[in-house]
C-alpha positions, 0 to 999 in steps of 0.5 A: 501836887507838883512843885513849880520849877524855873529855867536854869542854864542846864536843867529846867523843870516846866510844869503843867496844870496841877488840878488834873482829874484824869490821864491824858490820852491819844483820844484827847490829843485828837479832841483838841482844837488845832490852830493853823494858817492865819493872817493879821488885819491891815490895822493890826487889831484882828487875826483871822485863823483856821481852827480845825476840829476832829469828829472821831466818830466820822474820822473827819476834820473840819477847819473853820475861820475864827477872828481873834481881837489881839488887844483883849483876846476875844474871839468869835467863830466866823465861818461855819462851812462844811469841810476845810477852809484855809489860807485866810487873807485880809483885803488891804482895806480890811473889809473882806477876807478871801479864803480857800474852801470846797463847797457845794458842787466844787470838785476841788477847793476854790477861792471864796470872798466874804465881808468881815461884817458878815453875810454869805461867802461868794465863790471867786474861781472855778479852776479845773485843778482848784485854787490855793495860796491867795494873796492880795495885790496892794490895790485891793482889786486883784488876787494872786493864787496858785493852780496846776496846769498841764504843759502845752495846755493853755486854756481851762476848757482844754484842761477840763477835757484832759481831766475828763479823759484821764478820769475815764482812762482804765490804764493805771500805769505810771511812766517816767524817765525822771529821777524824781517821779514820786514824792512822799505819798503821790506820783508826779507822773501826771505832768501837772505843774503849778502856775501863778495866776492873777484874778481881777475881782471885778471882772472875774478875768484870770490871767496866767502869770507863768504860762511857759513854766516847764518845771516845778516851783516846789517839788513838794507842791505849791508855790512859795511867793510874795507880792511886792508892796507896790504890786509891780512884781512877784518874787518866788522860789523855783527849781533851778533845773527841770526834768529829769530832776537830777538835782533839786536845788532852788533859786529865787526869781522875780515874776512879771505881773503883766502876763508876759511870763517873764521870770528873772533868776536873781540867784543863778550864781549860787549853786546851793538852795535859795529859798523863802523870798519875802519883800520887806515892808517898804519894798526896798529889800528882798529877804531870802535864805541861802545855802552855799554848798551842794555837797552837805546835808545839814548846812545852816541857812544864811539870812540874806538881804538883797536891795531890789534896785541895786542887787547888793546883798548882805548876810544879816546874821553872819555870826549866828550858827543857826538856821533862820526861818519865817522872817518878817520885818517891822513897818519901817524896815529897821528890824527883821524878826525870825524863828530858828531851832535853838537848843531844842526850842524854836525860839524868836530872834531879831536882827537889825536890817543893817545886820549885826548882833542877833537878839533872843526875844523868846527862848521857850517852847516852839514858835511859828508863824510870826506876824507883825501886828501894829506894836505887837508880834503875833505867833503860834506857841506850844510846848511839851505840856500845851498844844499850839495856841495864838500868842502875842508879845511886844517886839522887844520880847516882853509881855508874852501872853496867850490869846486863845482859850479854846482848849482850856477846859479840856486841858484843865480836866487832864493831867500833864507830866512834869518835864525836865531839860537835861544836858549830859556828856555824849559821844566824844565828850560833846554836850548832848541835850534831852528832855525827860517827861514824867508820868503825872503820878510820878514818885521817886520812891517807886521804880519806873520803866524808861522809854527812849524816843528817837527822832527822825531826819536825822537832821531834826530835833525832838523839841519843846513842842506838843506834836500829834505824832510821838506825843511825849505826854501821851506816853508819859501819861500811859505810865512811862518815864520818857526821854528824847535825846537830841543826838549828834546830827540833830539841828539847833545845836550848831552846824558842826554838831549836825554834820558830824554823822554824815557818812556814818549815820549810826555811830555817834547817835548810838553812843549818845543814846547809850550814854543818855540811858546811863545818865538816867540810870544814875537815878534810882527810880529808873528800872534797868530791866524795864527799858524800851526804845523806839523811833520813826524814819531815821529814828526807826533806822537807829532803832534797828541799829540798836537792835543789831548792836545791843540787847540792853532794851527789853523791847523796841518799836520801829515805825517807818524805819530804814533797815536796809540802806541799799533799799533806800535807793528805791526812795522817792529822793535818792539825791545826796545819799552818798553824802549820808551813807558815805558811798554809792552802790557802784562806789563805796558800797562797803561803807553802805553795808558797814552801817546797814542794820541788815548786815548785822542781823546775827546780833538782833535778839530784841522783841520788836514792834514794826509799824509802817504805812503802805503809801510811804515812798520816802521809806518804802514799806518793803523795809518793814517787811524785810526787818519783820521777816528777818525777826520771824525767821530768827524766832525773835518775838515780833509784831507787824502793823501796816496801814494801807492808806497811810504814808510816812506818817499816821495822819487820820484820827482813828488810825493815829489812836490805833497806832498809840494803842499798838505802841503802848500795848507793846510796851505794856507787854514787855516792860509794864506800865507805871511805878512799882 
């Protein structure tokens, strides 16, 4: 039975349930219920939240809406439709819920409405391209939502005719003159653009609020928008420039709700990104995030307050060297609550609406989806030993409690390894943080293999969370001591720390990783002959760099990793590569080649597992073929695993379980599992 530890400034031990009966596996990971989008009732007493369950036999997901009473945590399953229901939104009078679902003869998800007292849901829309992101107007008579249109097509019958014609067309060619023409795993060549619509619930009339929109609101899809408390306008983020999309910076716009299509740019003077606008509770202010620069990759987000009448702006957290997100305000507009990555956790903070000192309300685990519910804050919380769950606390940060118990039985039946929060001296003497996760049956009297996990981004973090991808507990339960160094370039440790790697992507992170290993080898239970490293995306790139620079590890795992920096000019996003790499193919190519693992293959001798999704447009899967081809040509032991139907991530349940199986089998083959 493990001792319980408390958090100290430099080292923290966080414990999991100690009554475990068996090891936690990748199958368990996909048996857990997952909590998603939620909304709070107008009286602040009930949360409507999407809970997704997975059928491993059918390899499918099903999302239903549950209702949670915030006061006592009691819950009931509210909808039982087949498929996924999403985006629940309470009506202003609290009597109805609107949500998205694909039911019966729906070709695409539509909006449905249901009384909170029960009964059958009623379909509200029949949009040719489906409907998403519903929000109520304050009068309770209208709904805003998003759907896609084609430029020049103004009516839905014409759009349906276009869709039918395209479906019947046997030509599969994709053509474009845009710099951005595909994104993650989808082509953007069909010309569809998202629009904002308003639905009159009584008459069923649908009005396009942005009929003249000629560019993306958001190139990742959807529209980030909010309705003013008086219902007189909408605020949204949109790209500041359209095709050919040479630049991808966004501005904040107000949108008229009368159908005129009038859009007013509020932030045109700022060349950098402006994002995530939200009205304050009284409507006096718009809060949004701002980046000032166009020549940096890891600039912190500034939380701005804009007066809706005068246009006067104030930066609320001037001395806060982190990036706020998910901001909400209390009912009287006195306080702003937000989350931010901070020292490998996603913490909850507050700041006065007048600006000034930032207060830390909750600094543990990872928190998201902040909502104000009367005299409480409600949010999703997770940590390295527990998945996302619905939680609440008082606005001063006291009274933290977990509301849901859906996963309690499964979690009580499995083991979770002890976790440790470690700081060590990294490159150039800077302090670097990492987590260590130990096997549940860990004993210091035995010798254990070490697995070093490398996060992507590179401007990201391996945080105190329970992610379905790269889940540290799955690896620890498989018999490995796992560490996750947050090397230079990681976010949540200050802007300077994140910016340090630009122009020389692997130099400082490589040193940090080697010093992290040295730190662990001070502990007699780590076996220096049984060590492995692996990562995805940038983490895969760093894995390849490690392979080209040292033979210290017995094996490596490269998922969706960059091997040839030049080939990344074939990525979906090629903007700002010169900032990351310190050069361009026609100007400074010597620096690109200097930091490209492909130019250092002579030193690569470590057995490597290469995994990749063929629908990955961020790191095209040719990168996997190139590194694997090099390894096989050199006679270095290597194995390749390709997923034709996966993108940058492995998202389907059975493919994910297979991925974990390949990963741990490779580790078992080269470094063995468990203590000896």
